[in-house]
N, C-alpha and C positions, 0 to 999 in steps of 0.2 A: 376275766382282767383285762385291763383298760389298755389299751395299746400303748409302747413308746411313743415318745417323742422325739424323729428320728434327725440326725446331723444330718443336714443339708448342705450343701456347695452350688451354687450355682458357675457354672463352664460357661464362659464365652468365647465365643472363635470369629476370625473375622476370613471370609473368604478373598477371591482374588480380585474378585468386583469390588471390594472394602464394603462388603454387608457383612452385620453381626446376626449374629444368633446364639440363644442361650438354651442349655439341658441344664436338668442338675442331675446333682450325685447324691448319691445314700450312703453314709457309711454304714455298712453291716462290719459289726466288731467280733474279731475270732472266737471260736470254743470246740468244743465238740456236741456230737448231736448222733442220733441213730439217721443211720442211710439205710433205703430202701425198704421192703415192706414182706414180710414171711406171710404173704396168701396166695390167690390162686395164679398170680405170674410168677415164672420161673423166673425169668428176668429180673427182678426184684428182689428177689433171696440168695442168703441169707440177711436178714438186718443187721446191720454192723456199724461199731462207731467208730467213727473217722471224728481226726480232729484241721479244723479248720484255721487260716491267720486270717489276720483283718484282710477285708478290701472294702471299697467300693464301687455301688451298681445304681443302674441306674433307674434315676422312677421313674422311666414308662420306655414301652418301648420305640425302635428308633421309629420317627415319624417321616412320611412321606416327606415334609417342609424340611425336618433335618437332611434326609439322604439326597433330598434334590440340592441342598444346600452346598454339600459335599462333595458329589459326586459330577453331577449335573443333570442330569437326568434322572427322571422317575419312573420303574420297570411296573410301577403296580396297575391291579384290575379293580380294583374299587377304591377310585381317586376322592383322597381329599387331606388338608395340609397333617392334620392332626391323627389321619390315619393312621394307623402303622404301617410301614414300608412291608412290600410280599413280592412275592416271584420274583425270588433274591436266591443264590444259592448257597452254599458254605463258603466257596469263593471270594463273591462278591461280597459277602459276612467281612470276611480277615483283610481284603481289597480298604474298605468303607475305614475300617478300625484304623488303616494304616493314616489313610486318609487326613483322618479327623484329628490324630495324632498331629500329622504335621499343620494341619491348620491353627493347632492350640499347643505347636511349638514344643512339644513331646517327642521324641524318638522313638518312631515306629516300631511298636512290638515284635511283627512277625518280620522274617527275612523270605519274600517269596523272589521264589525262581520258578517263572513260566517253560520255559526249558527244560529244564532237569526235571525225567517223571522222578516219586516219590516211591522211592523201596517197600515204603512200610504200606504204600496201596495197594491193594490185591485187587481192588476193582477192576475189571479188563471193560468193564462198560462203562469207564467214567472217564471220557474225554479230553479233561484238563489234566487228572492228576498232579496239579503241579507238584513241587517241591518247599512246602512251608515248614517254617522250622522257631524255635521261640527265643528272640531276643531277650536274654534276661536280665539284661542291663537294664531294658524300656521299662520306665512310670507310664508307657502312652496304653492307650485307650485297645482293650480283647475282647473276643467274646470269653465267656464264664469257662470252667471246667463242668462236668458233669457234677459235681461235689456241690462247687460253689453255688451252682441251680439251684440246687435243691434244698442247702442248706439257707439260703436266700428265702425260697418259698415258704419253708415251715417258720422260717420266720427269726431265723439266728438264734442264737446260744439262749439266749434269756424268755422267750415269748412261746414254748414250744406245747403246744396246747395239744398235741396228737391231730390239727383240724385236715377233713380227707384232700381238701381243695388249697389254695394259697389266702388264706384268712378267714375261711369257715367253711365248716360243715354242710352249706348251701351254696352250692353254687350260683344260684341267680342273684346272687350279695355280692358275691367278687367277678363273676365270670358270663362274655359272652359264646353263647357255645349253640350249639345245635337247636335246642328249645327257644331261646329267645333273641338270635342273632337276625333273623330273615336272609338268612343264606346270605353273609358280609360282614367284612372288618367292621367295626364300630372307632369310633373315637378313643384317642388312647383316656384315661383315667377316668371316664366315667362311671364304674364301676367299684366299690368299696376296696380301699389299697389291703394290704395284710400286714400284722403286727411291724414291720418295718416301715413300712407308707411305700411299698412299691404295688405299686399297679400294674393288673395284665398277665398275671403267672400263671393266673388258669384261665384261659379259654382266647378268642381274639382272634391271636395266631400262635402255631409253633414257635420256640427258640433254637437256632442254632446252638449249640454247645459246643466247645471245642473238640472233644475225645472222640475216636473209634469207638465205634459200638463193640461191644463184645458182652452177649448174654452170658458170660458163666462168666464175667471179673470180679464180679461181686464176691465170688467165693475165695479171690486172693491181693483182695484189691489191697490195697497201702491203705494204713491209718492213718497217715497225716499228709494232708493237702496232694489228693489221688489225683494223676493227668490223665487216667483211665488208659486201655489196652495201647500197648504200643505199635498192635500194627489192624488191617484189618478193611473192612469193603466199604463200610457206610458212617458215616459222622452218627452223631449223639443229637436228637431235638425233643424239647420238654416244653410242656406244661399245657396243648391239648390246642384249639380252631375253634372258633366257629359254625366248625362241621363237627366238632366232635362231642361226647356227653362225658362218660366215665373216662375217657382218655387225658380229662383236667385234671387227674387225680394230682398231687405232689409228687409222689411214688412212682408214677408212669413212667417208662421208659419207651420210647422206638426209636428207629434209623430210618435214616434216607440219604440217598446217594448223596458224595458230596456235589455235583456237580448240577443234581435236580433240581430246581425251581416249582414253585408252585403259589397259588392264591391263599393255600393257610399255612404259608410259612415263613419267618422276619427273626428279626433277633432284637437284642438289648448289649448296650455294653457295657462292659466293665472295667476296673483298671485298681491295680499296688496288686 
């Protein structure tokens, strides 16, 4: 089946220096899909139907160019303007989302309190434990929920062909992973996109999601716009990286400490 023609809007932002930079957001129409997989991994079971409202997803991972434009610094190990930013923890990602929203003239999506500790954060090794809450009235940029991420990676409601990876059953076509990456990140958008026109959803860098990780969550997940577990030790990351192989599958789930950063993790912004 041919790919859809995605609806794309160009977002242009201006920083404090008066410089301009643009990036593209792709419309993802809402619908229903089967989330998870009844395979060998227990935390992907059971496959269950989830309904998702429409939203927008960034065409590319956040690049080092965009991150530095917004934040003023680049923490990445594998340097390159069009390579994905990495060595960012979950807190860096939500801070970036708020900063990008402000540059775009939007109300920030997250309410971040760096003094008060999050009572839902059960990770005693997390040195930050900032209280991060959602501003429901905001249309600003944000991290995806785990359900939104998987829905996007699978191609949305109209193009679900059961691919193992985001846009193909052949990982080489759509992703940078341990057999072709030469142990480093690669510029975004240099592999095939998935059916929605989203790039690098399998491989290159893992993508932070909003959700707390819970290996049992699928057994009692909400069936519409689930936000994930209400508490936990770790946050969810999705999609695999340049270091991965089978973990680049669209159904694969993995967890990391929110304050843990690495050269294999970055993120993508969503909106709506």
